[in-house]
N, C-alpha and C positions, 0 to 999 in steps of 0.2 A: 748747447753745450754738453759734455758728457757728465755722466754723474760725479758727485763727490765720493771719493774713497779717502778714508783715513786709515792709514796702516798704523797699527798699535795695539797692544793686550789691553783689553777692557780694565783690568786691575790697574794698570797704570796710572798715576795720579797725572802724568804729563798728558797722556793720550786722553783722560777723562776730560782733562781743561779743554783741549781741542773739540771734544765730542759736545761738553757743554755751551760752548762758545755758538757750535752749530745748532743745537738745540735752541738755545736763547735767540737766533736769527729765524727760527723756523724752516731750516733747511733739511733736505733728504740726504743721508749719504748711507754709504757702507762702511762697517767696521771691518777689516782685514786683518788678521793675525800676520806681522810680520815674521819673514822668514830670516831672522837674523842671521848677519854673518855670509849669505849668499852674495855673490855678485850681482844676483837680480836685484836684492834689496840694497846694496850700496850704492847701485844707479839712482836710487831713491833718495836713499840718506849716506852720502859719502862717510860720514863718521861713524855708521853701524847704529845709530840711537834709534829711537822713536819718540813722538810719531814722525811720519812723512804723510804727506798729502798729495794727491793727484786729482785734477779739475781739467778735463780735455788736456789741453796742452800746457796747463799751469802744473808746475810740479814745485813744491816746496817741502822744506824739512825745519824743524825747529818750531816748539810749540805757539811763540809770542808771533812769529810772522804767519802762522796758519790762523792763529785767532784773530790778528790784524786783518789779513784777506777776508776772511768771512764777515768781518764786522764792515770794512769797508767796500767790499765789491757787491754786497747783496743788501736789498732793503729789510726792513724790519728795525727793532729797537735798538739804538745805540748803544754799545758796549765800552765806548770809549768818551769821556768827558769832553765837552767843546771847548770849554774854556782851559788857557795854558796851565794855571796853576794846579786844579785837580787832575788834568791830564798828565802832568808831570809825576803827581804823586802816584797815580796808578801806575807810572812807569817805575817809579821809585819801589813800590811793592812787588813788582814783578820780579825786579831786579834783586831784592832782598831775600824773595823765594827761591831763586835759582842759586844765588850765592851763598847762601846761610841756611835757611830754614831746610832746602833739601838735604844737605850734607848731614845736619844735626839731627833734624826727626825723621827723615824718611830713611835715608842710609845709616843713621845709628841707632834708631829706634825700631821704627816700622818693618825694614826690611829683615833685620835680624831676628825680631820676635814674632812676625807673623809668614814672612817668606822662606825664610832657611828652615824653620820645621818643615813644610810641605816637601823642601828639595832634599832634606836629609843632611843639613848643613849643619855642623856644630856651631852654637852660639858661645862667643865669648862673652861669659857673664860680666866679666870683669870690666872690659872695654864698654859693654853696654851701661851698666852701672856708673862709669866715670864720665860717661857722656849725658846722664841725664839733669846735672844742675845747668849745662848749656841749654837743653831743652827747657827747663823751667824758666831760664834767663830770657829766652827768644820768644816763648810764648807770653810772658810777661809784657814785652815790649809790644806785641801784637795787642794784647788784650788793653792796654794803657791808650792805644791809638783808638780802639773801638769804644772807649769810654767817652770821646769826645765826638763821634760822628757814626750814624748806622753802618756804613760802608767804609773801607778801606779807603779810597778815593774821596770820601765826601758822602752827599746826601743819597746816591744812587749805586745800585752795583756796576762794577766794572771789570774788566779783564784781571784786574789784580784781585778781586773775589774768587773768580773763577780757577785762579791759579792756586790761592791757598785753601780753599774749601775742601778739594779732594783730601789732601793730607789731614786735615782736621777730623775729617770722617773715619779716619783709621784709628783714632785714638782710643775711643772707648772699648775696642775690641782686645787691649791690652792693660793689665792691672798698672804699669808705670804711665800709660796714656791717658788711662781713666783719672790716675791720682794728680798729674798736671793740669788735665781739663779742668779739674774740680777746683783749682787755684783761680780759673780765669772766667769769671762769669759774663763777661763783655763778650768774649771768644762764643761762650754757650749759646748767648742770645742771637748773637749773628750767624751762628751755624743754624740756629733754627729758622731763622730769617731764610737763610738759602736754601736749605733742607726743603723747605715749603716749596719752593720753586719747581715747575715741571722738569727744566733741565736737568736737575738734580735727580730726582726719582727716576727719569728715562736713563740715566747713564749709571745707575748704581751695579756695581760690580759684584760678582759672584765669587768668592774666593774657595778654591777647591780644598776639600780638606786631605 
């Protein structure tokens, strides 16, 4: 079968999740910058987002679908718990990331603080400041879960951890993120465990200045 191609920018948290899933499974893949907004890319992702994935005749978009495909279609260590309860908890935390954490922490803090300056986009400092209590509140919830288990879905890392880790990795690069993370010792310990994995180091993005 043809090689796996992941269409996404290296700095994207979602693209990094797809990549870490491939790395965890020991899969060879190529990372290709998507031509966002073009007719060709819209054939891969009709909503114009990323990542998308091609593997021979298999074309998928949306990170959870891609990561599950890697886990279920290929041999290697399981990235989803076998038992119903921890598997449901994994799905729960993926949903939490998509529906809550991404808007508050990625869009509300990481993008304006790290991405906007590179693009010459002015930062709404008032909006960023107003968002910080929600950042603290959401991280406190995650920290509380990690007080009771080493990983989000229980005793072993899963796709849930692969979703949240790329976001947390950006926090130390910002004073607000560093301050928020300092209040969450369990997240810090979890992130240290995750950052020691080969999949994390192999997908480390480089942000251009």
